[in-house]
All heavy atoms as a GROMACS GRO file, in nm:
protein
  568
    1MET      N    1  10.839   9.869  14.118
    1MET     CA    2  10.828   9.787  14.235
    1MET      C    3  10.728   9.853  14.328
    1MET      O    4  10.731   9.974  14.348
    1MET     CB    5  10.965   9.774  14.301
    1MET     CG    6  10.963   9.687  14.422
    1MET     SD    7  11.125   9.683  14.499
    1MET     CE    8  11.179   9.524  14.449
    2ARG      N    9  10.638   9.773  14.380
    2ARG     CA   10  10.537   9.825  14.472
    2ARG      C   11  10.561   9.766  14.611
    2ARG      O   12  10.605   9.651  14.623
    2ARG     CB   13  10.398   9.789  14.424
    2ARG     CG   14  10.366   9.856  14.294
    2ARG     CD   15  10.225   9.835  14.258
    2ARG     NE   16  10.200   9.903  14.131
    2ARG     CZ   17  10.083   9.932  14.086
    2ARG    NH1   18   9.977   9.898  14.154
    2ARG    NH2   19  10.068   9.993  13.971
    3PRO      N   20  10.530   9.842  14.712
    3PRO     CA   21  10.551   9.790  14.847
    3PRO      C   22  10.458   9.673  14.875
    3PRO      O   23  10.357   9.655  14.808
    3PRO     CB   24  10.519   9.910  14.937
    3PRO     CG   25  10.436  10.001  14.854
    3PRO     CD   26  10.475   9.976  14.710
    4PRO      N   27  10.492   9.592  14.975
    4PRO     CA   28  10.407   9.478  15.009
    4PRO      C   29  10.267   9.524  15.050
    4PRO      O   30  10.247   9.632  15.103
    4PRO     CB   31  10.478   9.412  15.127
    4PRO     CG   32  10.604   9.485  15.148
    4PRO     CD   33  10.606   9.606  15.061
    5GLY      N   34  10.168   9.441  15.022
    5GLY     CA   35  10.030   9.471  15.060
    5GLY      C   36  10.011   9.461  15.210
    5GLY      O   37   9.934   9.536  15.269
    6ARG      N   38  10.083   9.369  15.273
    6ARG     CA   39  10.076   9.348  15.418
    6ARG      C   40  10.218   9.335  15.471
    6ARG      O   41  10.307   9.289  15.399
    6ARG     CB   42   9.999   9.221  15.449
    6ARG     CG   43   9.855   9.226  15.408
    6ARG     CD   44   9.781   9.102  15.458
    6ARG     NE   45   9.647   9.104  15.404
    6ARG     CZ   46   9.592   9.006  15.334
    6ARG    NH1   47   9.658   8.896  15.311
    6ARG    NH2   48   9.469   9.019  15.290
    7PRO      N   49  10.240   9.372  15.595
    7PRO     CA   50  10.374   9.355  15.652
    7PRO      C   51  10.419   9.210  15.645
    7PRO      O   52  10.341   9.117  15.667
    7PRO     CB   53  10.356   9.400  15.798
    7PRO     CG   54  10.236   9.488  15.797
    7PRO     CD   55  10.147   9.434  15.687
    8GLY      N   56  10.543   9.190  15.605
    8GLY     CA   57  10.600   9.055  15.596
    8GLY      C   58  10.588   8.992  15.458
    8GLY      O   59  10.653   8.893  15.429
    9GLU      N   60  10.503   9.047  15.370
    9GLU     CA   61  10.491   8.995  15.233
    9GLU      C   62  10.601   9.056  15.147
    9GLU      O   63  10.647   9.167  15.173
    9GLU     CB   64  10.354   9.030  15.174
    9GLU     CG   65  10.239   8.955  15.234
    9GLU     CD   66  10.107   8.989  15.166
    9GLU    OE1   67  10.101   9.088  15.090
    9GLU    OE2   68  10.010   8.917  15.190
   10PRO      N   69  10.642   8.985  15.042
   10PRO     CA   70  10.743   9.042  14.952
   10PRO      C   71  10.683   9.157  14.869
   10PRO      O   72  10.561   9.162  14.849
   10PRO     CB   73  10.783   8.925  14.863
   10PRO     CG   74  10.669   8.831  14.869
   10PRO     CD   75  10.604   8.850  15.003
   11PRO      N   76  10.766   9.248  14.822
   11PRO     CA   77  10.715   9.355  14.735
   11PRO      C   78  10.665   9.297  14.603
   11PRO      O   79  10.705   9.188  14.562
   11PRO     CB   80  10.835   9.446  14.714
   11PRO     CG   81  10.952   9.364  14.747
   11PRO     CD   82  10.908   9.258  14.844
   12ARG      N   83  10.576   9.369  14.538
   12ARG     CA   84  10.522   9.325  14.409
   12ARG      C   85  10.602   9.391  14.297
   12ARG      O   86  10.624   9.512  14.300
   12ARG     CB   87  10.375   9.365  14.399
   12ARG     CG   88  10.304   9.292  14.289
   12ARG     CD   89  10.157   9.311  14.302
   12ARG     NE   90  10.118   9.406  14.198
   12ARG     CZ   91   9.999   9.461  14.190
   12ARG    NH1   92   9.908   9.437  14.282
   12ARG    NH2   93   9.970   9.543  14.093
   13VAL      N   94  10.644   9.311  14.204
   13VAL     CA   95  10.724   9.362  14.091
   13VAL      C   96  10.642   9.345  13.964
   13VAL      O   97  10.586   9.239  13.938
   13VAL     CB   98  10.858   9.285  14.078
   13VAL    CG1   99  10.935   9.332  13.957
   13VAL    CG2  100  10.939   9.298  14.205
   14GLU      N  101  10.634   9.451  13.883
   14GLU     CA  102  10.566   9.446  13.754
   14GLU      C  103  10.666   9.484  13.645
   14GLU      O  104  10.748   9.573  13.666
   14GLU     CB  105  10.449   9.544  13.751
   14GLU     CG  106  10.338   9.506  13.847
   14GLU     CD  107  10.223   9.606  13.844
   14GLU    OE1  108  10.225   9.696  13.759
   14GLU    OE2  109  10.133   9.591  13.928
   15VAL      N  110  10.658   9.415  13.534
   15VAL     CA  111  10.749   9.440  13.423
   15VAL      C  112  10.667   9.462  13.296
   15VAL      O  113  10.579   9.382  13.264
   15VAL     CB  114  10.845   9.321  13.402
   15VAL    CG1  115  10.935   9.344  13.283
   15VAL    CG2  116  10.925   9.294  13.528
   16ASP      N  117  10.692   9.571  13.226
   16ASP     CA  118  10.635   9.594  13.094
   16ASP      C  119  10.742   9.561  12.992
   16ASP      O  120  10.857   9.602  13.008
   16ASP     CB  121  10.593   9.741  13.076
   16ASP     CG  122  10.474   9.778  13.163
   16ASP    OD1  123  10.396   9.688  13.198
   16ASP    OD2  124  10.461   9.897  13.196
   17TYR      N  125  10.706   9.487  12.889
   17TYR     CA  126  10.805   9.453  12.787
   17TYR      C  127  10.740   9.442  12.651
   17TYR      O  128  10.619   9.428  12.639
   17TYR     CB  129  10.878   9.324  12.822
   17TYR     CG  130  10.792   9.201  12.816
   17TYR    CD1  131  10.786   9.125  12.699
   17TYR    CD2  132  10.716   9.162  12.924
   17TYR    CE1  133  10.706   9.012  12.693
   17TYR    CE2  134  10.636   9.049  12.919
   17TYR     CZ  135  10.631   8.975  12.803
   17TYR     OH  136  10.552   8.865  12.795
   18ARG      N  137  10.821   9.449  12.550
   18ARG     CA  138  10.778   9.433  12.412
   18ARG      C  139  10.884   9.350  12.342
   18ARG      O  140  11.003   9.373  12.360
   18ARG     CB  141  10.763   9.568  12.344
   18ARG     CG  142  10.707   9.556  12.204
   18ARG     CD  143  10.683   9.690  12.145
   18ARG     NE  144  10.570   9.749  12.216
   18ARG     CZ  145  10.489   9.837  12.163
   18ARG    NH1  146  10.507   9.879  12.041
   18ARG    NH2  147  10.388   9.886  12.232
   19VAL      N  148  10.840   9.256  12.262
   19VAL     CA  149  10.932   9.170  12.186
   19VAL      C  150  10.922   9.210  12.039
   19VAL      O  151  10.813   9.223  11.984
   19VAL     CB  152  10.895   9.021  12.203
   19VAL    CG1  153  10.986   8.933  12.119
   19VAL    CG2  154  10.902   8.981  12.349
   20HIS      N  155  11.036   9.231  11.975
   20HIS     CA  156  11.040   9.263  11.832
   20HIS      C  157  11.093   9.140  11.759
   20HIS      O  158  11.197   9.085  11.796
   20HIS     CB  159  11.130   9.383  11.806
   20HIS     CG  160  11.077   9.508  11.868
   20HIS    ND1  161  10.990   9.592  11.802
   20HIS    CD2  162  11.093   9.561  11.991
   20HIS    CE1  163  10.958   9.692  11.881
   20HIS    NE2  164  11.019   9.675  11.997
   21LEU      N  165  11.022   9.096  11.657
   21LEU     CA  166  11.058   8.976  11.583
   21LEU      C  167  11.092   9.009  11.439
   21LEU      O  168  11.033   9.098  11.379
   21LEU     CB  169  10.941   8.878  11.583
   21LEU     CG  170  10.889   8.838  11.720
   21LEU    CD1  171  10.761   8.759  11.705
   21LEU    CD2  172  10.992   8.759  11.796
   22TYR      N  173  11.186   8.933  11.385
   22TYR     CA  174  11.220   8.944  11.244
   22TYR      C  175  11.260   8.805  11.196
   22TYR      O  176  11.334   8.734  11.263
   22TYR     CB  177  11.336   9.040  11.220
   22TYR     CG  178  11.380   9.038  11.075
   22TYR    CD1  179  11.311   9.111  10.979
   22TYR    CD2  180  11.486   8.959  11.034
   22TYR    CE1  181  11.349   9.106  10.846
   22TYR    CE2  182  11.524   8.953  10.902
   22TYR     CZ  183  11.455   9.027  10.808
   22TYR     OH  184  11.490   9.020  10.677
   23ASP      N  185  11.209   8.767  11.082
   23ASP     CA  186  11.247   8.638  11.022
   23ASP      C  187  11.239   8.651  10.871
   23ASP      O  188  11.142   8.705  10.817
   23ASP     CB  189  11.153   8.527  11.069
   23ASP     CG  190  11.195   8.390  11.017
   23ASP    OD1  191  11.316   8.368  10.998
   23ASP    OD2  192  11.107   8.305  10.996
   24ARG      N  193  11.341   8.606  10.804
   24ARG     CA  194  11.342   8.599  10.658
   24ARG      C  195  11.302   8.457  10.622
   24ARG      O  196  11.374   8.363  10.650
   24ARG     CB  197  11.481   8.631  10.604
   24ARG     CG  198  11.495   8.613  10.456
   24ARG     CD  199  11.462   8.741  10.386
   24ARG     NE  200  11.494   8.730  10.244
   24ARG     CZ  201  11.426   8.793  10.154
   24ARG    NH1  202  11.328   8.872  10.188
   24ARG    NH2  203  11.456   8.780  10.027
   25TYR      N  204  11.181   8.440  10.564
   25TYR     CA  205  11.138   8.306  10.528
   25TYR      C  206  11.205   8.265  10.399
   25TYR      O  207  11.200   8.335  10.299
   25TYR     CB  208  10.986   8.294  10.513
   25TYR     CG  209  10.948   8.151  10.506
   25TYR    CD1  210  10.926   8.080  10.622
   25TYR    CD2  211  10.942   8.084  10.385
   25TYR    CE1  212  10.897   7.945  10.618
   25TYR    CE2  213  10.913   7.949  10.380
   25TYR     CZ  214  10.891   7.881  10.497
   25TYR     OH  215  10.864   7.747  10.492
   26HIS      N  216  11.270   8.153  10.403
   26HIS     CA  217  11.334   8.098  10.284
   26HIS      C  218  11.301   7.949  10.280
   26HIS      O  219  11.255   7.892  10.377
   26HIS     CB  220  11.486   8.121  10.288
   26HIS     CG  221  11.551   8.061  10.406
   26HIS    ND1  222  11.544   8.119  10.531
   26HIS    CD2  223  11.622   7.948  10.422
   26HIS    CE1  224  11.608   8.043  10.617
   26HIS    NE2  225  11.655   7.939  10.555
   27TRP      N  226  11.323   7.891  10.171
   27TRP     CA  227  11.284   7.752  10.150
   27TRP      C  228  11.396   7.662  10.199
   27TRP      O  229  11.502   7.654  10.140
   27TRP     CB  230  11.252   7.728  10.002
   27TRP     CG  231  11.177   7.844   9.944
   27TRP    CD1  232  11.218   7.925   9.843
   27TRP    CD2  233  11.051   7.895   9.987
   27TRP    NE1  234  11.125   8.022   9.820
   27TRP    CE2  235  11.021   8.008   9.906
   27TRP    CE3  236  10.960   7.860  10.085
   27TRP    CZ2  237  10.905   8.082   9.920
   27TRP    CZ3  238  10.844   7.934  10.099
   27TRP    CH2  239  10.818   8.042  10.017
   28ASP      N  240  11.375   7.596  10.312
   28ASP     CA  241  11.478   7.512  10.375
   28ASP      C  242  11.490   7.377  10.305
   28ASP      O  243  11.447   7.275  10.357
   28ASP     CB  244  11.443   7.490  10.523
   28ASP     CG  245  11.451   7.616  10.604
   28ASP    OD1  246  11.545   7.693  10.580
   28ASP    OD2  247  11.364   7.636  10.690
   29VAL      N  248  11.551   7.378  10.189
   29VAL     CA  249  11.563   7.252  10.114
   29VAL      C  250  11.660   7.155  10.180
   29VAL      O  251  11.654   7.036  10.154
   29VAL     CB  252  11.604   7.277   9.967
   29VAL    CG1  253  11.493   7.349   9.893
   29VAL    CG2  254  11.733   7.353   9.958
   30ASP      N  255  11.747   7.206  10.268
   30ASP     CA  256  11.844   7.119  10.335
   30ASP      C  257  11.789   7.057  10.462
   30ASP      O  258  11.855   6.975  10.525
   30ASP     CB  259  11.971   7.198  10.369
   30ASP     CG  260  12.040   7.250  10.244
   30ASP    OD1  261  12.028   7.184  10.139
   30ASP    OD2  262  12.104   7.355  10.251
   31VAL      N  263  11.668   7.095  10.504
   31VAL     CA  264  11.609   7.043  10.626
   31VAL      C  265  11.497   6.946  10.588
   31VAL      O  266  11.392   6.988  10.541
   31VAL     CB  267  11.552   7.157  10.714
   31VAL    CG1  268  11.491   7.101  10.842
   31VAL    CG2  269  11.659   7.260  10.744
   32PRO      N  270  11.521   6.815  10.604
   32PRO     CA  271  11.418   6.720  10.563
   32PRO      C  272  11.290   6.736  10.645
   32PRO      O  273  11.294   6.758  10.765
   32PRO     CB  274  11.482   6.583  10.588
   32PRO     CG  275  11.610   6.608  10.656
   32PRO     CD  276  11.637   6.754  10.661
   33GLY      N  277  11.178   6.727  10.577
   33GLY     CA  278  11.049   6.733  10.644
   33GLY      C  279  10.999   6.872  10.676
   33GLY      O  280  10.891   6.888  10.731
   34GLU      N  281  11.076   6.976  10.646
   34GLU     CA  282  11.034   7.113  10.674
   34GLU      C  283  10.917   7.149  10.583
   34GLU      O  284  10.921   7.124  10.464
   34GLU     CB  285  11.151   7.209  10.651
   34GLU     CG  286  11.132   7.345  10.710
   34GLU     CD  287  11.138   7.347  10.862
   34GLU    OE1  288  11.198   7.257  10.923
   34GLU    OE2  289  11.080   7.439  10.918
   35LYS      N  290  10.809   7.205  10.642
   35LYS     CA  291  10.690   7.236  10.563
   35LYS      C  292  10.636   7.373  10.599
   35LYS      O  293  10.646   7.417  10.712
   35LYS     CB  294  10.580   7.133  10.590
   35LYS     CG  295  10.610   6.996  10.539
   35LYS     CD  296  10.496   6.902  10.565
   35LYS     CE  297  10.532   6.764  10.514
   35LYS     NZ  298  10.430   6.666  10.541
   36ALA      N  299  10.578   7.438  10.502
   36ALA     CA  300  10.504   7.561  10.524
   36ALA      C  301  10.355   7.525  10.515
   36ALA      O  302  10.321   7.417  10.468
   36ALA     CB  303  10.540   7.664  10.418
   37ARG      N  304  10.271   7.614  10.555
   37ARG     CA  305  10.126   7.592  10.543
   37ARG      C  306  10.069   7.698  10.451
   37ARG      O  307  10.080   7.817  10.478
   37ARG     CB  308  10.059   7.597  10.678
   37ARG     CG  309  10.103   7.482  10.766
   37ARG     CD  310   9.986   7.428  10.846
   37ARG     NE  311  10.025   7.307  10.914
   37ARG     CZ  312   9.986   7.187  10.876
   37ARG    NH1  313   9.909   7.173  10.773
   37ARG    NH2  314  10.024   7.081  10.941
   38ILE      N  315  10.009   7.653  10.341
   38ILE     CA  316   9.945   7.743  10.246
   38ILE      C  317   9.808   7.780  10.302
   38ILE      O  318   9.730   7.691  10.336
   38ILE     CB  319   9.931   7.674  10.108
   38ILE    CG1  320  10.062   7.614  10.065
   38ILE    CG2  321   9.869   7.769  10.008
   38ILE    CD1  322  10.154   7.694   9.986
   39PHE      N  323   9.778   7.907  10.310
   39PHE     CA  324   9.654   7.957  10.368
   39PHE      C  325   9.635   7.906  10.511
   39PHE      O  326   9.524   7.895  10.560
   39PHE     CB  327   9.532   7.921  10.284
   39PHE     CG  328   9.538   7.972  10.144
   39PHE    CD1  329   9.545   7.885  10.037
   39PHE    CD2  330   9.541   8.108  10.119
   39PHE    CE1  331   9.552   7.932   9.908
   39PHE    CE2  332   9.548   8.156   9.989
   39PHE     CZ  333   9.554   8.068   9.883
   40GLY      N  334   9.746   7.870  10.578
   40GLY     CA  335   9.739   7.822  10.715
   40GLY      C  336   9.683   7.682  10.730
   40GLY      O  337   9.665   7.633  10.840
   41VAL      N  338   9.654   7.614  10.618
   41VAL     CA  339   9.587   7.484  10.625
   41VAL      C  340   9.664   7.375  10.552
   41VAL      O  341   9.694   7.270  10.608
   41VAL     CB  342   9.444   7.494  10.566
   41VAL    CG1  343   9.376   7.359  10.568
   41VAL    CG2  344   9.363   7.597  10.641
   42PHE      N  345   9.695   7.398  10.425
   42PHE     CA  346   9.752   7.293  10.341
   42PHE      C  347   9.904   7.285  10.358
   42PHE      O  348   9.973   7.382  10.329
   42PHE     CB  349   9.719   7.320  10.193
   42PHE     CG  350   9.573   7.340  10.169
   42PHE    CD1  351   9.522   7.466  10.145
   42PHE    CD2  352   9.487   7.232  10.171
   42PHE    CE1  353   9.386   7.485  10.124
   42PHE    CE2  354   9.350   7.250  10.150
   42PHE     CZ  355   9.300   7.376  10.127
   43PRO      N  356   9.955   7.169  10.404
   43PRO     CA  357  10.100   7.158  10.418
   43PRO      C  358  10.169   7.150  10.282
   43PRO      O  359  10.119   7.087  10.189
   43PRO     CB  360  10.119   7.028  10.497
   43PRO     CG  361   9.994   6.950  10.472
   43PRO     CD  362   9.885   7.049  10.445
   44ALA      N  363  10.280   7.220  10.270
   44ALA     CA  364  10.357   7.218  10.145
   44ALA      C  365  10.504   7.202  10.180
   44ALA      O  366  10.559   7.286  10.251
   44ALA     CB  367  10.336   7.347  10.068
   45PRO      N  368  10.567   7.093  10.136
   45PRO     CA  369  10.709   7.074  10.166
   45PRO      C  370  10.793   7.188  10.110
   45PRO      O  371  10.768   7.238  10.000
   45PRO     CB  372  10.744   6.942  10.097
   45PRO     CG  373  10.614   6.876  10.067
   45PRO     CD  374  10.512   6.985  10.056
   46ASP      N  375  10.893   7.232  10.186
   46ASP     CA  376  10.980   7.340  10.141
   46ASP      C  377  11.051   7.304  10.011
   46ASP      O  378  11.080   7.391   9.930
   46ASP     CB  379  11.082   7.375  10.248
   46ASP     CG  380  11.026   7.474  10.349
   46ASP    OD1  381  10.906   7.507  10.340
   46ASP    OD2  382  11.102   7.518  10.435
   47SER      N  383  11.076   7.176   9.987
   47SER     CA  384  11.144   7.138   9.862
   47SER      C  385  11.056   7.174   9.742
   47SER      O  386  11.106   7.218   9.638
   47SER     CB  387  11.177   6.989   9.862
   47SER     OG  388  11.058   6.913   9.880
   48GLU      N  389  10.923   7.159   9.756
   48GLU     CA  390  10.832   7.197   9.647
   48GLU      C  391  10.827   7.348   9.630
   48GLU      O  392  10.825   7.400   9.519
   48GLU     CB  393  10.691   7.142   9.672
   48GLU     CG  394  10.678   6.995   9.646
   48GLU     CD  395  10.708   6.961   9.499
   48GLU    OE1  396  10.651   7.024   9.409
   48GLU    OE2  397  10.791   6.872   9.476
   49LEU      N  398  10.823   7.421   9.743
   49LEU     CA  399  10.821   7.566   9.736
   49LEU      C  400  10.952   7.620   9.678
   49LEU      O  401  10.952   7.719   9.605
   49LEU     CB  402  10.794   7.625   9.874
   49LEU     CG  403  10.655   7.591   9.930
   49LEU    CD1  404  10.642   7.640  10.073
   49LEU    CD2  405  10.545   7.648   9.844
   50ALA      N  406  11.064   7.553   9.707
   50ALA     CA  407  11.193   7.594   9.649
   50ALA      C  408  11.190   7.575   9.497
   50ALA      O  409  11.243   7.658   9.423
   50ALA     CB  410  11.306   7.512   9.711
   51ARG      N  411  11.125   7.471   9.452
   51ARG     CA  412  11.113   7.448   9.307
   51ARG      C  413  11.032   7.561   9.244
   51ARG      O  414  11.068   7.614   9.137
   51ARG     CB  415  11.048   7.312   9.282
   51ARG     CG  416  11.050   7.266   9.139
   51ARG     CD  417  10.999   7.123   9.127
   51ARG     NE  418  10.860   7.110   9.165
   51ARG     CZ  419  10.757   7.138   9.085
   51ARG    NH1  420  10.777   7.181   8.963
   51ARG    NH2  421  10.633   7.122   9.128
   52LEU      N  422  10.924   7.601   9.310
   52LEU     CA  423  10.844   7.713   9.260
   52LEU      C  424  10.924   7.844   9.263
   52LEU      O  425  10.911   7.927   9.174
   52LEU     CB  426  10.716   7.729   9.343
   52LEU     CG  427  10.616   7.613   9.334
   52LEU    CD1  428  10.502   7.635   9.432
   52LEU    CD2  429  10.565   7.597   9.192
   53HIS      N  430  11.008   7.859   9.364
   53HIS     CA  431  11.093   7.978   9.374
   53HIS      C  432  11.190   7.984   9.257
   53HIS      O  433  11.208   8.088   9.194
   53HIS     CB  434  11.167   7.976   9.507
   53HIS     CG  435  11.252   8.096   9.530
   53HIS    ND1  436  11.389   8.092   9.518
   53HIS    CD2  437  11.220   8.223   9.563
   53HIS    CE1  438  11.437   8.212   9.544
   53HIS    NE2  439  11.338   8.293   9.572
   54ARG      N  440  11.253   7.871   9.227
   54ARG     CA  441  11.348   7.867   9.114
   54ARG      C  442  11.278   7.896   8.982
   54ARG      O  443  11.337   7.953   8.891
   54ARG     CB  444  11.419   7.732   9.109
   54ARG     CG  445  11.524   7.716   9.218
   54ARG     CD  446  11.609   7.592   9.197
   54ARG     NE  447  11.533   7.468   9.203
   54ARG     CZ  448  11.507   7.400   9.313
   54ARG    NH1  449  11.550   7.443   9.429
   54ARG    NH2  450  11.438   7.289   9.309
   55ALA      N  451  11.149   7.859   8.972
   55ALA     CA  452  11.073   7.884   8.849
   55ALA      C  453  11.019   8.027   8.843
   55ALA      O  454  10.961   8.067   8.743
   55ALA     CB  455  10.957   7.784   8.839
   56GLY      N  456  11.038   8.105   8.951
   56GLY     CA  457  10.991   8.243   8.952
   56GLY      C  458  10.846   8.260   8.996
   56GLY      O  459  10.789   8.368   8.980
   57ILE      N  460  10.786   8.155   9.050
   57ILE     CA  461  10.647   8.160   9.091
   57ILE      C  462  10.633   8.197   9.240
   57ILE      O  463  10.540   8.265   9.278
   57ILE     CB  464  10.576   8.026   9.062
   57ILE    CG1  465  10.582   7.999   8.912
   57ILE    CG2  466  10.434   8.025   9.112
   57ILE    CD1  467  10.539   7.860   8.874
   58ALA      N  468  10.725   8.151   9.323
   58ALA     CA  469  10.723   8.182   9.467
   58ALA      C  470  10.844   8.268   9.499
   58ALA      O  471  10.940   8.274   9.422
   58ALA     CB  472  10.728   8.052   9.548
   59ARG      N  473  10.839   8.338   9.610
   59ARG     CA  474  10.955   8.417   9.650
   59ARG      C  475  10.968   8.420   9.801
   59ARG      O  476  10.873   8.394   9.874
   59ARG     CB  477  10.945   8.559   9.595
   59ARG     CG  478  10.830   8.636   9.648
   59ARG     CD  479  10.827   8.773   9.588
   59ARG     NE  480  10.714   8.845   9.646
   59ARG     CZ  481  10.693   8.971   9.628
   59ARG    NH1  482  10.772   9.041   9.552
   59ARG    NH2  483  10.591   9.030   9.684
   60GLU      N  484  11.089   8.452   9.847
   60GLU     CA  485  11.115   8.464   9.989
   60GLU      C  486  11.048   8.592  10.040
   60GLU      O  487  11.019   8.682   9.962
   60GLU     CB  488  11.266   8.468  10.014
   60GLU     CG  489  11.333   8.341   9.967
   60GLU     CD  490  11.484   8.352   9.964
   60GLU    OE1  491  11.536   8.465   9.966
   60GLU    OE2  492  11.548   8.248   9.960
   61TYR      N  493  11.023   8.597  10.169
   61TYR     CA  494  10.960   8.716  10.225
   61TYR      C  495  11.006   8.739  10.368
   61TYR      O  496  11.056   8.648  10.434
   61TYR     CB  497  10.807   8.706  10.218
   61TYR     CG  498  10.751   8.587  10.292
   61TYR    CD1  499  10.716   8.596  10.426
   61TYR    CD2  500  10.735   8.464  10.228
   61TYR    CE1  501  10.665   8.487  10.494
   61TYR    CE2  502  10.683   8.355  10.295
   61TYR     CZ  503  10.648   8.367  10.427
   61TYR     OH  504  10.598   8.260  10.494
   62ASP      N  505  10.987   8.862  10.415
   62ASP     CA  506  11.022   8.898  10.552
   62ASP      C  507  10.897   8.899  10.638
   62ASP      O  508  10.791   8.941  10.595
   62ASP     CB  509  11.082   9.040  10.556
   62ASP     CG  510  11.214   9.048  10.481
   62ASP    OD1  511  11.287   8.947  10.476
   62ASP    OD2  512  11.244   9.156  10.427
   63SER      N  513  10.912   8.852  10.762
   63SER     CA  514  10.809   8.865  10.863
   63SER      C  515  10.869   8.949  10.975
   63SER      O  516  10.977   8.917  11.024
   63SER     CB  517  10.770   8.729  10.920
   63SER     OG  518  10.710   8.650  10.822
   64ALA      N  519  10.802   9.054  11.014
   64ALA     CA  520  10.855   9.142  11.119
   64ALA      C  521  10.742   9.209  11.191
   64ALA      O  522  10.634   9.229  11.136
   64ALA     CB  523  10.948   9.245  11.059
   65GLY      N  524  10.768   9.245  11.316
   65GLY     CA  525  10.671   9.323  11.392
   65GLY      C  526  10.689   9.307  11.540
   65GLY      O  527  10.752   9.212  11.586
   66PRO      N  528  10.633   9.400  11.615
   66PRO     CA  529  10.641   9.393  11.761
   66PRO      C  530  10.526   9.312  11.818
   66PRO      O  531  10.420   9.297  11.755
   66PRO     CB  532  10.630   9.539  11.803
   66PRO     CG  533  10.542   9.599  11.698
   66PRO     CD  534  10.579   9.527  11.569
   67SER      N  535  10.546   9.263  11.939
   67SER     CA  536  10.437   9.200  12.011
   67SER      C  537  10.349   9.309  12.071
   67SER      O  538  10.381   9.427  12.064
   67SER     CB  539  10.493   9.112  12.124
   67SER     OG  540  10.550   9.195  12.225
   68LEU      N  541  10.241   9.269  12.132
   68LEU     CA  542  10.159   9.364  12.205
   68LEU      C  543  10.233   9.405  12.331
   68LEU      O  544  10.310   9.326  12.386
   68LEU     CB  545  10.026   9.300  12.244
   68LEU     CG  546   9.936   9.256  12.130
   68LEU    CD1  547   9.815   9.183  12.185
   68LEU    CD2  548   9.891   9.376  12.049
   69LEU      N  549  10.211   9.523  12.377
   69LEU     CA  550  10.271   9.568  12.502
   69LEU      C  551  10.195   9.501  12.614
   69LEU      O  552  10.073   9.514  12.626
   69LEU     CB  553  10.263   9.720  12.514
   69LEU     CG  554  10.330   9.779  12.636
   69LEU    CD1  555  10.480   9.746  12.636
   69LEU    CD2  556  10.311   9.929  12.640
   70LEU      N  557  10.266   9.423  12.695
   70LEU     CA  558  10.202   9.350  12.805
   70LEU      C  559  10.236   9.419  12.936
   70LEU      O  560  10.344   9.470  12.955
   70LEU     CB  561  10.254   9.206  12.806
   70LEU     CG  562  10.231   9.128  12.677
   70LEU    CD1  563  10.295   8.992  12.686
   70LEU    CD2  564  10.082   9.115  12.650
   71GLY      N  565  10.145   9.416  13.026
   71GLY     CA  566  10.173   9.471  13.157
   71GLY      C  567  10.059   9.547  13.214
   71GLY      O  568   9.957   9.570  13.163
   0.00000   0.00000   0.00000
């Protein structure tokens, strides 16, 4: 917390934070219309990716990591 710049102004508050994310990507066959993007461009329905998973061609994966430190 920093003091006000001028008398009568509220003090300035700064907050530094970091967000940590984790997600296990799995094929949501029970959610209609759920899609992944192959190479970030081509939409692929999760039902198709689940079929590839059952055939041993695709697999589930983890996404994890921190955000940038802001402040």
